[in-house]
Structure formats: structure tokens, C-alpha cells
C-alpha positions as CSV (number, residue, x, y, z in Angstrom):
1,M,156.8,-228.3,118.2
2,P,153.5,-227.4,120.0
3,Q,150.8,-230.0,119.9
4,G,147.1,-229.3,119.3
5,S,145.7,-226.4,117.4
6,G,147.9,-225.2,114.6
7,Q,146.8,-221.6,115.2
8,S,147.5,-220.2,118.5
9,Y,150.0,-220.7,121.4
10,R,149.9,-217.4,123.2
11,P,147.7,-215.8,125.8
12,S,144.6,-214.0,124.5
13,V,144.7,-210.3,123.7
14,A,141.9,-207.9,122.7
15,L,141.9,-204.4,121.2
16,K,138.6,-202.8,122.2
17,N,136.8,-200.4,119.9
18,A,135.1,-197.4,121.3
19,N,131.8,-198.5,119.7
20,R,131.8,-201.8,121.5
21,S,129.8,-200.8,124.6
22,A,128.0,-204.1,125.4
23,A,131.1,-206.1,126.5
24,S,129.2,-208.3,128.9
25,C,126.3,-209.3,126.7
26,T,125.6,-213.0,126.0
27,S,122.9,-214.8,124.0
28,T,121.3,-218.2,124.4
29,S,120.0,-218.5,120.8
30,S,121.3,-221.2,118.5
31,V,123.0,-218.6,116.2
32,T,124.2,-215.3,117.6
33,N,126.1,-212.3,116.5
34,R,129.3,-211.4,118.4
35,A,128.6,-207.6,118.4
36,G,127.8,-207.7,122.1
37,S,131.3,-208.6,123.2
38,S,134.8,-207.1,122.9
39,L,136.5,-210.4,123.6
40,L,135.0,-213.7,122.8
41,P,136.8,-217.0,122.1
42,L,137.5,-217.7,118.5
43,L,134.8,-220.1,117.3
44,A,135.9,-223.4,118.9
45,L,139.5,-222.3,118.6
46,A,140.9,-219.3,120.4
47,E,143.9,-219.5,122.6
48,A,145.2,-216.4,121.0
49,S,143.2,-213.7,119.3
50,V,143.1,-210.1,118.5
51,T,139.8,-208.4,117.8
52,V,139.6,-205.1,115.8
53,G,136.1,-203.9,115.2
54,F,134.1,-207.0,114.3
55,M,137.0,-208.9,112.7
56,D,138.9,-211.5,114.7
57,Y,142.5,-212.3,114.1
58,T,144.5,-215.4,114.9
59,H,148.1,-216.5,114.3
60,L,149.1,-218.0,111.0
61,G,149.9,-221.5,112.2
62,R,152.6,-221.4,114.8
63,S,154.0,-218.2,113.5
64,G,153.8,-214.8,115.2
65,A,152.0,-213.2,112.2
66,S,148.3,-212.3,112.8
67,V,145.7,-212.9,110.1
68,S,142.0,-212.2,109.8
69,R,139.7,-215.2,110.3
70,I,138.4,-214.6,106.7
71,C,141.0,-214.8,103.9
72,L,140.2,-212.9,100.7
73,G,140.7,-215.2,97.7
74,T,141.4,-213.5,94.5
75,M,141.1,-216.3,91.9
76,N,138.3,-214.4,90.1
77,F,140.2,-211.2,89.8
78,G,141.2,-210.6,86.2
79,S,138.9,-213.3,84.9
80,Y,135.3,-212.9,86.2
81,T,135.9,-209.7,88.1
82,E,137.2,-206.7,86.3
83,P,140.3,-204.9,87.8
84,G,138.3,-201.9,88.9
85,D,135.8,-204.0,90.8
86,A,138.6,-206.1,92.2
87,H,140.3,-203.0,93.5
88,A,137.1,-201.9,95.2
89,I,136.7,-205.3,96.8
90,M,140.3,-205.1,98.2
91,D,139.6,-201.6,99.5
92,Y,136.5,-202.9,101.2
93,A,138.4,-205.8,102.7
94,L,140.8,-203.5,104.4
95,D,138.0,-201.3,105.6
96,K,136.4,-204.3,107.2
97,G,139.7,-205.5,108.8
98,V,140.4,-208.4,106.4
99,N,144.2,-208.4,106.1
100,F,144.8,-211.8,104.7
101,F,144.9,-212.0,100.8
102,D,145.5,-215.2,98.8
103,T,146.5,-215.5,95.1
104,A,148.6,-217.6,92.8
105,N,150.8,-217.2,89.8
106,T,148.4,-219.2,87.7
107,Y,145.2,-217.2,88.5
108,G,143.4,-215.0,85.9
109,R,142.9,-215.3,82.2
110,P,144.8,-216.3,80.2
111,R,145.9,-218.9,82.8
112,A,149.4,-219.0,84.1
113,S,150.1,-215.5,82.9
114,G,150.1,-213.9,86.3
115,V,147.0,-211.7,85.5
116,T,145.6,-211.8,89.0
117,E,148.9,-211.0,90.6
118,S,149.2,-208.0,88.3
119,V,145.7,-206.8,89.3
120,I,146.8,-206.9,93.0
121,G,150.2,-205.3,92.2
122,D,148.4,-202.3,90.5
123,W,146.3,-201.9,93.6
124,F,149.4,-201.9,95.8
125,A,151.1,-199.4,93.6
126,A,148.2,-197.0,93.7
127,D,148.6,-196.4,97.4
128,G,151.9,-197.2,99.1
129,G,150.2,-197.6,102.5
130,R,148.2,-200.7,101.5
131,R,151.1,-203.2,101.3
132,D,152.1,-203.1,104.9
133,K,148.5,-203.8,106.0
134,V,148.2,-207.0,104.0
135,V,149.5,-210.5,104.8
136,L,150.1,-211.4,101.2
137,A,150.0,-215.1,100.1
138,T,150.7,-216.4,96.6
139,K,151.6,-219.8,95.2
140,L,153.9,-221.5,92.7
141,Y,153.9,-224.9,91.0
142,G,151.9,-224.5,87.8
143,G,153.2,-222.8,84.7
144,K,152.4,-222.5,81.0
145,G,154.5,-225.6,80.3
146,E,156.3,-224.0,77.4
147,W,159.7,-224.8,78.9
148,P,160.6,-227.7,81.2
149,N,161.7,-225.6,84.2
150,D,158.8,-223.1,84.3
151,R,156.7,-225.2,86.7
152,F,157.0,-227.6,89.7
153,L,159.3,-227.1,92.7
154,S,162.8,-227.3,91.4
155,A,165.3,-224.8,92.9
156,V,165.4,-223.2,89.4
157,N,161.6,-222.6,89.2
158,I,161.3,-221.6,92.9
159,R,163.8,-218.7,92.2
160,Q,162.3,-217.8,88.8
161,A,158.7,-218.0,89.9
162,C,159.3,-215.9,93.1
163,D,161.1,-213.1,91.2
164,A,158.3,-213.1,88.6
165,S,155.6,-212.9,91.2
166,L,157.4,-210.1,93.0
167,R,157.5,-208.1,89.8
168,R,153.8,-208.5,89.1
169,L,152.8,-207.9,92.6
170,K,155.0,-204.7,92.7
171,T,156.3,-205.6,96.1
172,D,159.6,-206.6,97.7
173,R,158.4,-209.6,99.6
174,I,155.8,-212.4,99.8
175,D,154.6,-213.0,103.3
176,L,153.4,-216.5,102.6
177,Y,154.9,-218.4,99.7
178,Q,152.9,-221.6,99.1
179,M,153.6,-224.7,97.2
180,H,150.4,-225.3,95.2
181,H,150.9,-229.0,95.0
182,I,153.3,-231.7,96.1
183,D,156.2,-232.3,93.7
184,R,157.1,-236.0,94.0
185,D,160.2,-235.6,91.8
186,T,162.1,-232.9,93.6
187,P,163.8,-233.8,96.9
188,W,162.8,-231.9,100.0
189,D,166.4,-230.9,100.7
190,E,166.5,-229.0,97.4
191,I,163.1,-227.4,98.1
192,W,164.0,-226.2,101.6
193,E,167.4,-224.9,100.5
194,A,165.8,-222.8,97.8
195,M,163.1,-221.5,100.2
196,S,165.7,-220.7,102.8
197,I,167.7,-218.6,100.3
198,L,164.6,-216.6,99.5
199,R,164.0,-216.1,103.2
200,Q,167.5,-215.0,103.7
201,Q,167.2,-212.5,100.8
202,G,164.0,-211.1,102.4
203,K,161.9,-212.1,99.5
204,V,159.8,-214.6,101.4
205,I,158.8,-214.5,105.0
206,Y,156.9,-217.8,105.6
207,S,156.3,-221.0,103.6
208,G,153.1,-222.9,103.1
209,S,151.6,-225.8,101.2
210,S,148.4,-226.6,99.3
211,N,146.8,-229.9,98.5
212,F,149.2,-231.9,100.5
213,A,148.4,-235.3,102.1
214,G,149.0,-235.7,105.8
215,W,152.2,-237.7,105.2
216,H,153.4,-235.0,102.9
217,L,153.1,-232.5,105.7
218,A,155.1,-234.8,107.9
219,Q,157.8,-235.3,105.2
220,A,158.0,-231.6,104.7
221,Q,158.4,-230.7,108.4
222,E,160.9,-233.4,109.2
223,A,163.0,-232.4,106.2
224,A,162.8,-228.8,107.4
225,R,163.9,-229.8,110.8
226,R,166.9,-231.5,109.4
227,H,167.7,-228.5,107.3
228,G,167.3,-226.1,110.2
229,S,164.4,-224.4,108.4
230,F,161.2,-223.1,110.0
231,G,159.1,-225.2,107.7
232,L,155.5,-224.9,106.8
233,V,153.1,-222.6,108.7
234,S,150.0,-223.3,106.6
235,E,148.3,-225.8,104.4
236,Q,145.5,-225.0,102.0
237,S,143.1,-228.0,101.6
238,L,139.7,-228.7,100.1
239,Y,137.6,-228.6,103.3
240,N,133.9,-227.9,103.8
241,L,130.8,-229.5,105.2
242,A,130.4,-231.6,102.1
243,A,134.1,-232.6,101.7
244,R,135.6,-233.7,105.0
245,T,138.2,-236.3,104.0
246,V,141.0,-234.2,105.4
247,E,139.7,-234.8,108.9
248,L,141.3,-238.3,108.7
249,E,145.0,-237.4,108.4
250,V,145.6,-233.9,107.1
251,L,144.0,-232.0,110.0
252,P,145.7,-234.1,112.7
253,A,149.1,-233.8,111.0
254,A,148.6,-230.0,110.7
255,Q,147.7,-229.6,114.3
256,A,150.6,-231.8,115.5
257,Y,153.1,-229.7,113.5
258,G,151.6,-226.3,114.2
259,I,150.4,-225.8,110.7
260,G,147.3,-223.6,110.2
261,V,144.7,-225.0,107.8
262,I,143.3,-222.6,105.2
263,P,140.2,-224.3,103.6
264,W,139.6,-223.6,99.9
265,S,136.2,-224.0,98.2
266,P,134.3,-223.5,101.6
267,L,131.0,-223.6,99.7
268,H,132.0,-226.7,97.7
269,G,131.7,-224.9,94.4
270,G,128.3,-223.4,95.3
271,L,126.7,-226.6,96.5
272,L,126.4,-225.1,100.0
273,G,125.4,-221.7,98.9
274,G,121.7,-222.1,98.7
275,I,121.6,-223.8,95.3
276,L,118.1,-225.2,95.7
277,A,116.6,-221.8,96.7
278,K,118.3,-220.4,93.6
279,E,116.9,-223.2,91.5
280,Q,113.4,-222.2,92.6
281,D,114.1,-218.5,91.7
282,T,115.1,-219.6,88.2
283,G,112.0,-221.8,87.6
284,G,113.6,-225.1,88.5
285,R,116.9,-224.7,86.6
286,S,119.9,-225.5,88.8
287,G,122.3,-224.1,86.1
288,A,125.5,-225.7,84.9
289,G,128.9,-226.2,86.5
290,R,130.3,-228.3,89.3
291,A,127.6,-227.5,91.8
292,A,124.8,-228.5,89.5
293,E,126.7,-231.8,88.7
294,M,127.2,-232.6,92.4
295,L,123.7,-231.7,93.3
296,E,122.4,-234.7,91.2
297,G,123.7,-237.2,93.8
298,R,123.1,-235.1,96.9
299,R,119.8,-233.3,96.4
300,D,118.1,-234.8,99.5
301,Q,121.1,-234.0,101.6
302,V,121.3,-230.4,100.4
303,S,117.5,-230.0,100.8
304,E,117.8,-231.0,104.4
305,Y,120.7,-228.6,104.9
306,E,118.9,-225.7,103.4
307,A,115.8,-226.4,105.5
308,F,118.0,-226.4,108.6
309,C,119.6,-223.1,107.7
310,S,116.1,-221.7,107.1
311,S,115.1,-222.8,110.6
312,L,118.1,-220.9,111.9
313,G,117.1,-217.8,109.9
314,Q,120.5,-217.8,108.3
315,P,121.7,-218.1,104.6
316,P,123.3,-221.4,103.8
317,A,126.5,-219.9,102.6
318,E,127.0,-218.1,105.9
319,V,126.3,-221.2,107.9
320,A,128.8,-223.2,105.9
321,L,131.5,-220.6,106.5
322,A,130.6,-220.3,110.2
323,W,130.9,-224.1,110.5
324,L,134.5,-224.0,109.2
325,L,135.3,-221.3,111.7
326,H,134.3,-223.6,114.5
327,Q,136.8,-226.3,113.4
328,P,139.9,-226.4,115.7
329,A,142.5,-226.7,113.0
330,V,141.1,-223.9,110.8
331,T,142.9,-220.5,110.5
332,A,140.7,-218.8,107.9
333,P,138.6,-220.1,105.1
334,I,139.3,-218.6,101.7
335,V,136.3,-216.7,100.2
336,G,136.6,-215.8,96.5
337,P,133.9,-213.2,95.8
338,R,133.1,-212.2,92.2
339,T,131.0,-209.3,93.6
340,M,130.8,-207.0,96.7
341,A,127.5,-208.7,97.7
342,Q,129.2,-212.1,97.9
343,F,132.0,-210.6,100.0
344,D,129.5,-209.0,102.4
345,S,127.9,-212.4,102.9
346,A,131.2,-213.9,103.8
347,L,132.0,-211.2,106.3
348,R,128.6,-211.7,108.0
349,A,129.6,-215.4,108.5
350,A,132.5,-214.3,110.7
351,E,130.0,-212.9,113.1
352,L,128.0,-216.1,113.3
353,K,128.2,-218.4,116.3
354,L,126.7,-221.9,116.2
355,D,125.9,-223.7,119.4
356,E,126.6,-227.4,120.0
357,K,123.1,-228.4,119.1
358,S,123.5,-226.7,115.7
359,L,126.9,-228.2,115.1
360,S,125.6,-231.7,115.9
361,R,122.8,-231.3,113.5
362,L,125.2,-230.3,110.7
363,D,127.2,-233.4,111.5
364,E,124.1,-235.5,111.1
365,I,123.3,-233.9,107.7
366,F,126.9,-234.0,106.5
367,P,128.7,-236.7,108.4
368,G,132.4,-236.7,108.3
369,P,134.7,-239.7,108.0
370,G,134.3,-240.5,111.7
371,G,137.2,-238.4,113.1
372,A,140.9,-238.9,112.8
373,A,142.6,-242.0,111.6
374,P,143.0,-244.8,112.6
375,E,140.0,-244.6,115.1
376,A,137.7,-243.5,112.2
377,Y,138.0,-246.9,110.6
378,A,139.7,-249.2,113.2
379,W,140.3,-248.8,116.9
């Protein structure tokens, strides 16, 4: 398998829009928009890219499928975001060139009832042309737990969960079927046989993982090799400026096996989204939830970060997303907007370019583990 970046192994390609007239423009500022060029390298990444309008695309891991550099996360659909608003956000995503949508069979309220998948399915059904434009990713593992085989990664549940997701999504195939967590009790031979059957039936195109350790990725890929399966093309991991543990082993393993990394929680639950500025707007109240809890131990660090973003003239949330897009293993961070305004902010981040000085400063504020293992802690 190819070594290095998990995203791209082909020569660069560009689709030029008529409205891109300043193809040779460059900028020397610390943070620049890419509107002046019809073909720019992906942020710290691109060997292969397609650009449509102002949205860049890259390969999903070592696969031939092209996905937008921003992935629309739908976790809030059917819980915090009403179906009508969710449909409007998905319409807007396609208008802006975002073709990569992520969901799971447990998203929405009540949990594990497939509510979010049903919201997406209703949107597909309302316009038959939408489905073929979207690279659709969903996940299995969790369930209601009412019966012993309605969760985890047994062949029984893989088949049942896939069929249930297809019904709710009102589609005939899942482009990226992801294992939401490692199942330590089901052998890999069983998992890959079940996944291969789904692929043979045309119900699943690619397989992915989520929340796997580096050695789990190696296990999965070596078992797939033995089975003659294509294996994983992606891994969803907790990864952002404030949570960089995956740089030790997950990212190196993903790059070695040609697995694209799809970071979830790119703003670390809101910690990187300008929480201190919002606190000032609310009279000193940081609110409740995970971000407020994490802020207690990282207030000075976050203050330094927000001051740096202010010096760049850029919102903290957009800088955090842009930083991820500079990381070599990253395919597309998942953004989970509750509102259209939040989604607009994420899209602007895809146009943000950080220079080496800015990236170094962010490393100073949020130091990672020191690189890949074992050099990060040994020699």
C-alpha cells in the first residue's frame, strides 16, 4: 500500500470556474483567502485535488472517491436542529460544493432510533437528484440494547444495522460504512466477511472506522489483506488543536495504510470557538457543558489562543478548522452545525491559509505530544 499521506496518490487536477479570473494572484499575509487562484495545493496536503468554485476536494483515503475538504456532520439533526432547518442546511451544503455528509444510526432523539438518518432520508426522497451528488457516510455499533444482537460488530448486527440504515436513509447504498468503535469480542475475519458480502450486494461501497487506536487500524488492515478485502479507507478520530494524542500512533498508522483521517469535534466541544469572547458577551458567564468544564483548567491557554486569532483578524473557530486542514493526514474535519450561521463559519475556514509562522505559534500555544511515537518520548 502507498506510504505517506492517506489522502492522495494521483496527479493534481483542477476544474476552473469562469468566475476565477485572478489565477496567478499570491499573498504574503499570514492568513490569506484562496479566491485568487484556480489551483492551489491543499493546505499542507495536496498531491491530488479537484477544485470546484471555492471548495477543494480530495480522495477519501486511498480510494478513488472524491470528497469535499469539509464534511457536514449531522449529529444535531433531529435533536437540536429541526428537520426543516436541517434540510435547508443540506441544500446549502450542496450549493457550496460540500458533497461529504456524515451521520450514524444512533444520532437524533430519542437516541439509537435512527432519527437523524430519517431526516436525511426524507431530504433525499424529496429530490431524486440529490443522492448521487452526496458521498454518504453512516455508522454502526451502538443500539438500544434491548436485544443482545442489536449492537456491536457481529455479522448478525452488521447485516441488520445496514438494512435498517438503508430503509431510513431511503437509498440503495451507503458510500462509507463506518464502525463507530472497536469491537474487541468479534473476530476480524467475521467482520470483513460480513462487510464483503454487503459490498458484493452493492449495499456498501467503502468501509471506515471511528475511535480506533493505531494498532486497531493495523489489525484491521492486515486482516483485510488476508481476507482479500479492500479494508478501511477512513478513520474518524477526536483531533483538534487541544486534543492531539492521535499524532502519536493513529495518524502515522493511517498514513502508512492509506487511511484518510476525518477529525470529529474540531472545536473541542466549543473550547476553540471563541468561548472567552462569548463569556464577555454574556457578562462573565461561560455557560454550562463540556467546553465550560474544560475551560476551568485551560483558561490561560485559551486566552492566549483567542488573542492570537484576534491578531490575525480571524475568528477562533475558523482558525481551528484551518489548522486541521493543514495537517497531512486529514481528509476533512466534520463540522456539525446547529444553524446556518455556524455552517457559514466552517465554510469560510476552508478558504483560510495559515503560513508557517502562524502554524508554529499555534504549536506553541497548543503543543502536541511531540510528534509520532516512539521519537515523541524515546529516540
